Backbone as CSV, one residue per row, in Angstrom:
resi,resn,N_x,N_y,N_z,CA_x,CA_y,CA_z,C_x,C_y,C_z
1,THR,18.335,0.525,-5.732,17.464,-0.577,-6.103,17.090,-0.431,-7.578
2,GLU,17.191,-1.520,-8.284,16.863,-1.526,-9.710,15.356,-1.711,-9.912
3,PRO,14.811,-1.279,-11.066,13.413,-1.556,-11.382,13.139,-3.054,-11.275
4,PHE,11.888,-3.404,-10.947,11.555,-4.813,-10.727,10.133,-5.107,-11.196
5,PRO,9.842,-6.396,-11.508,8.513,-6.775,-11.986,7.521,-6.932,-10.838
6,LEU,6.269,-6.570,-11.125,5.220,-6.675,-10.111,3.877,-6.889,-10.797
7,ALA,2.972,-7.556,-10.106,1.592,-7.728,-10.562,0.701,-7.701,-9.331
8,LEU,-0.581,-7.463,-9.527,-1.552,-7.583,-8.441,-2.115,-8.991,-8.478
9,SER,-2.320,-9.570,-7.294,-2.768,-10.954,-7.229,-3.489,-11.207,-5.917
10,GLY,-4.699,-11.779,-6.006,-5.433,-12.107,-4.792,-5.843,-10.868,-4.023
11,GLY,-6.117,-11.048,-2.733,-6.523,-9.909,-1.919,-6.704,-10.287,-0.475
12,GLY,-7.076,-9.313,0.308,-7.274,-9.526,1.732,-7.921,-8.313,2.364
13,GLN,-7.924,-8.298,3.691,-8.541,-7.201,4.425,-7.689,-6.823,5.624
14,PHE,-7.800,-5.583,6.016,-7.225,-5.092,7.261,-8.383,-4.567,8.100
15,GLY,-8.225,-4.592,9.403,-9.187,-3.947,10.289,-10.584,-4.510,10.256
16,ARG,-10.722,-5.812,10.227,-12.036,-6.466,10.254,-12.997,-5.906,9.203
17,GLY,-12.500,-5.793,7.998,-13.350,-5.360,6.895,-13.358,-3.865,6.670
18,ARG,-12.515,-3.125,7.355,-12.484,-1.668,7.152,-11.619,-1.276,5.954
19,ALA,-10.730,-2.158,5.538,-9.906,-1.896,4.351,-9.792,-3.180,3.541
20,LEU,-10.067,-3.072,2.263,-9.971,-4.194,1.331,-8.785,-3.917,0.415
21,TRP,-7.960,-4.930,0.169,-6.767,-4.712,-0.641,-6.537,-5.837,-1.632
22,ALA,-5.825,-5.485,-2.716,-5.335,-6.467,-3.681,-3.878,-6.736,-3.335
23,GLY,-3.498,-7.993,-3.352,-2.136,-8.370,-2.996,-1.164,-8.153,-4.145
24,ALA,0.106,-8.295,-3.843,1.159,-8.123,-4.847,1.838,-9.459,-5.106
25,ALA,2.272,-9.646,-6.343,3.025,-10.837,-6.734,4.183,-10.373,-7.603
26,GLY,5.233,-11.125,-7.601,6.434,-10.744,-8.343,7.565,-10.576,-7.352
27,ASP,8.330,-9.521,-7.514,9.483,-9.296,-6.641,9.049,-8.602,-5.348
28,VAL,8.261,-9.301,-4.544,7.747,-8.760,-3.282,8.887,-8.550,-2.287
29,HIS,9.948,-9.332,-2.396,11.107,-9.156,-1.511,11.690,-7.745,-1.669
30,THR,11.807,-7.278,-2.898,12.330,-5.930,-3.133,11.379,-4.882,-2.572
31,MET,10.068,-5.093,-2.722,9.106,-4.145,-2.139,9.264,-4.075,-0.626
32,ARG,9.420,-5.220,0.008,9.584,-5.256,1.470,10.863,-4.521,1.874
33,LEU,11.931,-4.735,1.128,13.194,-4.052,1.399,13.031,-2.535,1.268
34,LEU,12.346,-2.082,0.223,12.103,-0.648,0.049,11.268,-0.088,1.196
35,ALA,10.261,-0.834,1.641,9.425,-0.384,2.763,10.248,-0.259,4.037
36,GLU,11.118,-1.230,4.290,11.967,-1.174,5.488,12.921,0.013,5.428
37,ARG,13.486,0.265,4.250,14.393,1.411,4.089,13.644,2.729,4.273
38,ALA,12.431,2.806,3.731,11.636,4.032,3.874,11.284,4.278,5.334
39,GLU,10.921,3.224,6.059,10.599,3.376,7.480,11.830,3.829,8.261
40,ALA,12.978,3.229,7.982,14.214,3.618,8.678,14.574,5.070,8.375
41,ALA,14.419,5.488,7.126,14.721,6.877,6.759,13.758,7.833,7.450
42,GLY,12.492,7.439,7.550,11.512,8.274,8.244,11.850,8.448,9.707
43,ARG,12.205,7.364,10.348,12.587,7.442,11.768,13.823,8.326,11.947
44,LYS,14.796,8.166,11.051,16.022,8.966,11.127,15.716,10.453,10.933
45,ALA,14.715,10.748,10.111,14.327,12.135,9.847,13.406,12.693,10.928
46,GLY,13.045,11.856,11.909,12.207,12.327,13.003,10.719,12.186,12.776
47,VAL,10.324,11.420,11.763,8.903,11.195,11.513,8.368,10.262,12.590
48,GLY,7.321,10.682,13.273,6.741,9.861,14.332,6.051,8.630,13.772
49,MET,6.438,7.490,14.273,5.817,6.223,13.876,5.501,5.475,15.155
50,ASP,4.224,5.474,15.501,3.804,4.910,16.777,3.999,3.410,16.869
51,GLU,3.891,2.731,15.752,3.978,1.275,15.801,4.678,0.747,14.561
52,HIS,5.172,-0.458,14.675,5.803,-1.127,13.543,4.986,-2.371,13.234
53,ARG,4.582,-2.512,11.993,3.855,-3.710,11.564,4.646,-4.367,10.439
54,ARG,4.564,-5.680,10.383,5.206,-6.386,9.274,4.567,-5.899,7.981
55,TYR,5.397,-5.584,7.017,4.921,-5.030,5.752,4.161,-6.077,4.952
56,THR,2.999,-5.706,4.443,2.219,-6.534,3.541,2.117,-5.789,2.221
57,ALA,2.743,-6.320,1.179,2.705,-5.670,-0.132,1.273,-5.718,-0.658
58,HIS,0.692,-4.537,-0.909,-0.711,-4.486,-1.308,-1.053,-3.153,-1.960
59,LEU,-2.230,-3.108,-2.575,-2.835,-1.891,-3.091,-4.207,-1.788,-2.441
60,THR,-4.455,-0.727,-1.683,-5.756,-0.557,-1.040,-6.803,-0.295,-2.117
61,VAL,-7.871,-1.094,-2.092,-8.941,-0.995,-3.081,-10.105,-0.183,-2.526
62,ALA,-10.416,-0.366,-1.228,-11.557,0.327,-0.620,-11.346,0.442,0.880
63,ARG,-11.930,1.502,1.452,-11.913,1.718,2.904,-13.330,2.018,3.367
64,SER,-13.612,1.703,4.628,-14.905,2.023,5.222,-14.697,2.424,6.674
65,ARG,-15.488,3.370,7.141,-15.423,3.731,8.563,-15.995,2.606,9.425
66,ASP,-16.938,1.874,8.853,-17.615,0.804,9.588,-17.126,-0.555,9.101
67,ALA,-17.241,-1.544,9.963,-16.913,-2.913,9.562,-17.905,-3.348,8.482
68,VAL,-17.392,-3.987,7.454,-18.205,-4.419,6.325,-17.917,-5.892,6.075
69,ASP,-18.938,-6.634,5.665,-18.724,-8.032,5.296,-18.055,-8.057,3.921
70,VAL,-16.765,-8.292,3.912,-15.999,-8.243,2.659,-15.850,-9.616,2.008
71,ARG,-16.482,-10.634,2.581,-16.318,-11.989,2.028,-16.622,-12.082,0.534
72,PRO,-17.700,-11.447,0.030,-17.938,-11.547,-1.422,-16.810,-10.920,-2.244
73,TYR,-16.239,-9.845,-1.743,-15.150,-9.170,-2.456,-13.867,-9.992,-2.386
74,LEU,-13.618,-10.596,-1.227,-12.445,-11.462,-1.095,-12.561,-12.656,-2.037
75,ALA,-13.768,-13.203,-2.152,-13.982,-14.328,-3.066,-13.720,-13.894,-4.511
76,ALA,-14.148,-12.676,-4.860,-13.930,-12.174,-6.220,-12.444,-11.951,-6.498
77,LEU,-11.693,-11.532,-5.476,-10.260,-11.279,-5.651,-9.419,-12.554,-5.624
78,GLU,-10.005,-13.641,-5.131,-9.245,-14.873,-4.913,-8.467,-15.328,-6.146
79,ASP,-9.100,-15.310,-7.309,-8.454,-15.783,-8.538,-7.929,-14.643,-9.408
80,PHE,-7.988,-13.418,-8.892,-7.563,-12.256,-9.673,-6.048,-12.212,-9.822
81,ARG,-5.599,-11.887,-11.016,-4.173,-11.620,-11.266,-4.086,-10.628,-12.421
82,SER,-3.402,-9.518,-12.188,-3.236,-8.506,-13.231,-2.076,-8.880,-14.150
83,ARG,-1.906,-8.090,-15.184,-0.708,-8.219,-16.009,0.486,-7.761,-15.178
84,THR,1.652,-8.253,-15.493,2.886,-7.836,-14.817,3.393,-6.555,-15.466
85,TRP,3.886,-5.646,-14.646,4.512,-4.423,-15.136,5.822,-4.219,-14.399
86,THR,6.606,-3.252,-14.854,7.890,-2.960,-14.233,7.755,-1.724,-13.355
87,VAL,8.082,-1.873,-12.087,8.081,-0.749,-11.151,9.365,0.037,-11.398
88,GLU,9.221,1.299,-11.755,10.375,2.130,-12.105,10.566,3.312,-11.171
89,GLU,9.625,3.525,-10.245,9.673,4.707,-9.393,9.092,4.383,-8.021
90,LEU,9.686,4.959,-6.989,9.168,4.871,-5.624,8.530,6.215,-5.306
91,VAL,7.279,6.190,-4.845,6.579,7.421,-4.478,6.159,7.301,-3.021
92,LEU,6.560,8.271,-2.211,6.147,8.334,-0.814,4.845,9.121,-0.771
93,VAL,3.773,8.481,-0.280,2.443,9.082,-0.291,1.947,9.268,1.136
94,ARG,1.459,10.463,1.422,0.847,10.749,2.725,-0.666,10.647,2.555
95,SER,-1.301,9.881,3.431,-2.758,9.745,3.417,-3.364,10.740,4.390
96,HIS,-4.329,11.509,3.918,-5.099,12.416,4.769,-6.491,11.798,4.883
97,LEU,-6.710,11.025,5.944,-7.983,10.329,6.106,-8.999,11.248,6.769
98,PRO,-10.261,11.192,6.341,-11.288,12.052,6.924,-11.484,11.753,8.407
99,ARG,-11.733,12.791,9.170,-11.972,12.613,10.603,-13.299,13.207,11.040
100,SER,-13.931,13.955,10.164,-15.126,14.692,10.561,-16.359,13.814,10.685
101,GLY,-16.361,12.678,10.006,-17.549,11.831,10.023,-18.622,12.298,9.060
102,VAL,-18.313,13.277,8.229,-19.276,13.776,7.253,-19.470,12.710,6.175
103,PRO,-20.718,12.271,5.950,-20.964,11.255,4.925,-20.430,11.706,3.565
104,GLY,-19.768,10.801,2.885,-19.243,11.081,1.559,-17.880,11.748,1.538
105,GLU,-17.377,12.152,2.702,-16.058,12.776,2.733,-15.014,11.734,2.339
106,GLN,-14.120,12.117,1.437,-13.148,11.182,0.877,-11.741,11.456,1.399
107,PRO,-10.914,10.420,1.480,-9.509,10.642,1.837,-8.793,11.371,0.700
108,ARG,-7.722,12.049,1.058,-6.864,12.692,0.066,-5.486,12.055,0.165
109,TYR,-4.814,11.948,-0.966,-3.486,11.355,-1.004,-2.524,12.363,-1.621
110,GLU,-1.392,12.564,-0.963,-0.420,13.567,-1.375,0.929,12.897,-1.636
111,ALA,1.445,13.066,-2.855,2.785,12.558,-3.174,3.804,13.494,-2.531
112,VAL,4.531,12.986,-1.544,5.487,13.789,-0.781,6.862,13.781,-1.442
113,ALA,7.261,12.641,-1.996,8.575,12.527,-2.634,8.523,11.437,-3.699
114,ARG,9.368,11.587,-4.711,9.483,10.600,-5.790,10.955,10.290,-6.016
115,ARG,11.242,9.026,-6.302,12.626,8.624,-6.581,12.586,7.551,-7.670
116,ALA,13.296,7.798,-8.754,13.403,6.799,-9.816,14.247,5.635,-9.314
117,LEU,13.812,4.417,-9.578,14.605,3.249,-9.208,15.752,3.111,-10.204
118,GLY,16.884,2.666,-9.697,18.059,2.518,-10.536,18.857,3.800,-10.671
119,ALA,18.328,4.910,-10.116,19.026,6.197,-10.199,20.052,6.308,-9.083
120,ALA,21.155,6.934,-9.367,22.191,7.150,-8.342,21.695,8.153,-7.320
121,GLY,22.144,7.971,-6.065,21.832,8.933,-5.020,20.751,8.466,-4.184
């Protein structure tokens, strides 16, 4: 896959206000294709995936353990559009979400693998 243009645009929520995200604009078709390939490679490698959801190109902006009224944030994101940039690398990230319920405990994100786009192999 060759490098491709992308921007952040608009937003939405997952989980009844538990996750707020900024949407993607640009070559979203290529992002979806990369997500499908990554999922297939994970399954082939034996990575457990309990469910399959249609891919939504996004950047998670905020998470909450509790349902939150995100309407004001969604309204703020409605007309948002970032500058366009060129995606040159695919990074596989593992999320370590807190489970203890300790107030203020933050998720950790670990880059598991990196692959330059347009590179052979």
